N, C-alpha and C positions, 0 to 999 in steps of 0.2 A: 210876432209874428202868429196869426192863429189861421188853420184848413180851416175850410167847412165844403161846403158840399154846392158843386158848380149849382145845382138847383136852386140852393138860396140867393147866388147873385148871378143870374145869366146873364145882366147887362156887359159883364168880360167876356159874352164867347166870341165876340167882334174883335178884342184882339187877341184872346188866344187863336183865332185862327190863322190870324196874323204871324203869331207866332210859328205855328204849326206849318203856315205855308214855306217861312224864309227855309224851315228847317226842314220839312222833310216833302216838299212841292215835288218835286223831281224823281222822290220815289215810285207814285201812284197816278194812275190813270186823270185820276177825278182830286190830280194833288190844285186844284184853286183855292184860294182865300173863300169861295163862297162851298167850295165842294168841303172843306174843314169845318166851313159854320154851322154846315148842315147836319155833316156827324156830332159836333157837338151837340146839336141838339134834340141826337137821338143819348146823350149822355147824360140828361138831367134827375137820371132816379135818385132813389133815397134808400130803400131795401128794394131795389132790383137794377140787374147787371142790365145792360152798363149804367155806370155811374163814374162822373168825374170828382176829384179833389181840386182844389184852389188854396194856396200857400198865399196871404195877404199880410203885406207888410204897410202900416200903415193904413190900410181898406188898399191899395194899389196889390194888385197881381203882380206875383214873385215866381212862382211857378204854378205847375200844374200837373195831376198824374191822371190815369183812368184804371177802371177796373171792369173788365170786360169777358165775357161768357166763351167768349172764342178769337182767335185772332190768328192764327196759321192755318190758311185750307188744310195743307198738308199733315198737321195734326189735328184734328175736331175732337177727339176725343181728349184731349187735355185742357183744362181752365180751371179756376179762372184765370185770367190772365193782368198783369201788369200792361200798361202801356200808355202813350203819349204822356210819358213821363219827360217835360221839358222843364227846366230851371233857368230866369235871364241869368244873361251873360255875369252881369254886372250883380248878381246876388249869390252867386254860385262861391262857393267854399266857406258858406256861414249856416251849413246843416239845412237849408231848405228842403234837397233833396231826398233826404236820410228822412225827416221827419215825414213829406209826402209818401216815401216807399212804408213808413211805418205803420203810418194811417190808412193808406190801404190795408195793409195786411191783417191789422188790427179791424176794417172793416169787414173784410172777406169770413175773418175768423167766427166773428160776432153773427154773421150769415151764414155761418156752419159749414164750411169749407175748411179743410184740412193741408190742403195744401193750393201752392200759387206757381204761377209758369210766367217768363217772361222772354224774349229775345233782346240779348246786345249784341251791337253791333260795334262798339267800341268801348264801352264801360264794362267790360266783364269782371273786370278786375277791381271797381267799386263794390259791385254787386258779390263780388265775393267776402268781401270785409263785411256788409251789411249781413252774412249769413247764407248766401243764395251759392247755391251747388249746381258747374255745369252739367247738362244731361250729353251735350256734344255738338259739331259744327251741325246747323241748317241752313237756309235761303230762305229770304224774305222777299215779295217783292224783288226778285234780281239782285238781291243782295247778302253777300253772306255775312251768316251772325253766326250766333252761340246761342243753342238753347238753354234755359235755364228754370230750378227750381228751387224752392224754400217750403221748408214743411212751417203749417200755422199751429 
């Protein structure tokens, strides 16, 4: 498995948009496949945010994660954010997610950030295992979640 910048393999944007639509399309007003495609096309940075990372296995995408300057309108002072974290169902349990999180943390550190944030709707324990800590309950796009932070 290798992790690459989405900017290096933008041909995967349509597939990632399909994943995001299936997973989160119901949570945002712009949640169409085209809406997710448009958003992903803004994540083609390498040294600036937002950027997306793609985990590839044999050249095929098995997961993705984004590093974004802002994520929660209610917490504009926080950033950067880990978002768009998705691992294909058949690739889960193989370390893909952890590799993506570590790659995003490393990239944020290289960019000079000292901390990162995320919101978890259902994977709080998993992120805790990776060293993230809960800051407390929050709400994002009408869903209850837990605001989390890690030091870089």
